[in-house]
N, C-alpha and C positions, 0 to 999 in steps of 0.2 A: 534458612538461606537468609543471606543479608544482601540488601541492595548495593550494588558494587558501581563505580564509576568505570566506564569504558571509553576507549578512545577509537575513533575512525581517523587515522592519520593525525591532523592537528585538532580535530573536533571532539570534544568531550562530551560524552553522554551521561545523563543523570541517571539513567536506569536502563535496562536491557529490552526495553519494548519499543518497536519501531512500526509505524504504521505504513502499510504497502502502498505503492503507487497502483491506483486502479482507475482505468479509462471509465469516464462517465459516473465516477463516485467521488473521488478524491479532490473535489473542487474545494475554493477556500472554504466555506462554510462548514462543509463535513471535517475539514481538517482542523478548523478551529474548535469543533465540538470534541474531537478525539484528543487534540493536544490538552484541553481543559480537564480531560481526565487522566492525565498522567503520560501520554505518549511521548517518549524522549526525542523523537525525530519523526516527523511527518513527510510524505512524498507528494508532489504534484502528480497529476495525472499523467499518462504516457505522452510526450511532447513529440511531435514529429520533426526530425532535424530538417527534412526537406521543406516542410510547411514555414519552420522558423525562418530559414535563410531568405525565403521568399517574402518574407515579412507579412505573411498573413495575418490580419487583425484577431481573428478567431484563436489562432495559434499562441498570439502574445497574452490574450486573455488568460490563457492558463497559468501564466506567470504571477498573475495578480497576488499579492502576499499582504500580511498583516503582521506587525511586529509580535503580536501575542502567539502567532504559531511558530516562532524561531524556536530552534533551527530548522530551515526548510531545504529539504533534498530535492532536486530537479531531476526528472528522469526523461531521457532522450531515447528515441528509437529510430533506428536507419540501417543502411547496409553498406553505405560508401564511407570509407575512411576519412576522405577530405572534407566531405560534407558534414560528417559528425564533427570532425575538428573545428570547422567554422562555426557550427552550431554551438559548440562548447565555449568558443570565445565570445560569442554574443550573450551568453548567459553567465559569464564570469562573476558578474555582480549582482546577480539576481538571487542567489541562496548560498547555503552553506557547504553544499555537497553536490556533485554530479554523480548520476547514476545511469549506466547505459542498460537498456533492457535486451537481454539475450534470451528470454524465456516465454514471451507472450506466445499462446498457442492459437491466438485467433486468426482465422483463415485470411482476412484482409491483410494482416500484418505479415503473416508467413508467406503469401503470394509475392509480397514486395521485396523478399529476401531478408527481412528484419525479424526481430523476435527470436523465438526458438528455430527459425530457419538457419540461424547462424551455427547453431549445434552441429550442424552437417559439414561445417567447414571452419575448423579450429584454426587454421592458418589465417582466414579472414578475420576472426576475432582477434588474433595478434597484430594484423594490420591495422585494424580499428583502434586498439589500444595502443599502439606505437605512434599513430596520428594524433590521437587525443592527448594523451598523458604530457608531452612537452608543452602542450598549449594551455591546459587546464592546471593551475597551480593549487587550487584547493583540493580537499579529498575527493577521490575518485573511486567509485565501486561499480560493480556489475551485478546482476540478477539473472540466474540460469536455471535450468532444469537439469535432471540428471542425464538427458541425452534425448535424441530424436524419437527412438522406439527402444523396445528392450534389447533388440540386436546391436545397439549402437550406445550404449551407457558409456560416457566419456566425460563426466563431470570431474573427475581427477585430472584428466589432461588439460580440461579449459581452466580448472584452477590453478594449474601451475603455471600456464601460459599468462593467466591475469597476474598473479603474483609477480613473475620474471618482468612483465610490463610495468610495474610499479603500482598497480590497483591497491588501494588501501583496506578493502574489505570486500566480501563476496557474500551474496544471499542465495542459498540453493533451496528451491521447491523441488523436493525429490519425487516427482513424477516425472514421466517422459511426455513429449509433446502429443503422441498419439493417445496418451491417457487422457489428456485433457484434464478435468477434474473429477474423473471417475475413480473407483477403486480408492486404495488407500495410499497416502504418501509414505515412501520408504525412509523412515527416519534415521535408519542405520547408515545411508548415503551421507547424512550430515555429518555424523560422527566421523565417518571416514574421510571426509574433506577437511574437516577440524584437525584430525590427526596428521594430515598430510601436509597442511599449509602453516606459515607462521604468521599470517595476517588474519585478522578477526573474521570469522564465519557466523552468520546469521541463519538461523532456520526458519523454514517458511511451510505452511500446509497442514490442514486438519488441526488448527487450534480453535475450537469452539467454546471450550469451557476454560476457566482458570487453571483447573488440574492439568490440562492439556499442555500448557505452556511449562508449567513446573517440570511434568514428565519430560518435555523436550529437552530442557535445560540440563536435567539430571541425566539423562540416557545418552544424550550426544556430547555434552560438554561445549555446545555452542556458546558463542559470546552473547546471543541476545535471540529474540524472537520477532518474526515479523507478522503482524496481524492482517489479515486479508478478510475474506468472506465471513469469517467468525465476528467481525465487528460490525456488520451490517445491522444497524438499529440496536446495537449492543454496545455503547461506550463504556458500559459498566464492567465489560470484560477486561479492559485496561485496569480500571481501579483493583478488581478484584484480583488480577495477577500481582499486582503491586502489593496488595494486602498479605497475599499468601508468601510472598518473597521475604516481606517483613515480619512473618511469623503471626501475623493477626488473622482474624475470622472472616469470612464474608458475610455480608448482611443482605438481606432480602431486599431488591428494589421494589418500593410502593409505586402503585399506578400513578399517583399524584406527582411522584419525582420523575416518572417517565413523561408526564405531560409537560413539566417544565423544561425539560430538555429539547422535547419536539417543538414546543413553542419558540425557543430560542433558535433552534436549527432552521425552523420556517422563518423567522424574522430576519436572521442573518441572509438567507437565501433570497428574500424579497429585496432587502437593502442593497444586495450586490447586483442581482441579476434583472430585478423587476418582478412584476407580478405574472406575467403572462409564462416565463421560464420557471419561475418558483412553483407555479402551478402544475406545470408539466414535469418538472424534475422530482419534486417533493413526494410525488405519489408513491413512487417505489420505496423512498425512505420511510414514508408513513406506514406503509404496508409491513415492512421489516420492524419498526417499532412497536406494531401491533400484534406480531406474530406470537401465538401462544395465548393471548389474552381473551377473556370472555367477550364475545359478540365480534370477533376480529373479522369473520367471513362477511358479515353484514357490512361491516366498516369498509372493507376492501371494496365491495360491490359499490356502494354509495360514492366512494372516492372517483370511481371512473365516471360518474355522472356529475361532478362538481364543474361549474363553468367559472367561479371567481374564486379569488384568494379569501374574499370575506366569507364566503361560503364554507371553503376549506378550513379556515380558522374556527368558525363555529362547529363544524363537525367533529373536527378535532378536540376541541374543549368538551362537547358533549360526550364523545367516547370515552376519552381518557379520565375525565373527573365525575361522569354519571354513567358508569358501567351498567350495561343492561343485565338483568339476571342477577 
């Protein structure tokens, strides 16, 4: 396989790997790390359209960006067509692309009528896209699931609605909302959607190894893959996918190399958010970076007792550069 250039509307992607939008995960420091490993497009965390139009400070913080992560995709969620249209107009200058979340299974989002709740009302999806598309002139995409439950699989119907409304691409995570992240993603749905539409289709779900991405591309014919949970503590996944696409071999990641990335991630977090937030939020990332390494269980336990970033920095260095056993 050779790396190919792909377009989402007017946006040219260097390769077929996209970083998924993930609440509480894809803040600017994480995006910059993943971008440095080769992601063609990175997404913000989910941003509430309602929160944005109320000009909440915390909501605007989610839009903080850096030139080294370009192009940046902004993801909004909501259920009101006019609110989403207004929010879309407010982010028109903030990124290269707008994605509307129509697949999030989290209860809080679903109870508000947003995310995967919209899968139950395809007509509402059409109303949202008809309201947003005339307002937002840059590339517009949506992210969906296969359906609400096994009895209401409707990704093909929603895909056609989106294409007719002028959406430039669609990402499918082929699980239902009721599945959450349990079981296996049905990649066959991705292939069916790709065959049914003329716009680019991106696949998501169960990409934890580089081979998984290659298999998805080959089996479904999708235009690219979206990396989600598989990238937790593992930006090397993106590098390895690109190497396989280019016909190269995958190299083992040394523990010292992991430390260099961890140190950079921690530094970026402290610079942007300050020590208190970095201490709180980096714990989960450090647990992911340490997964599978010698002494990781003791490291995770000690992480929960750390009170300062100075202690965190020392513990991290000692763990990754002076492994026990």
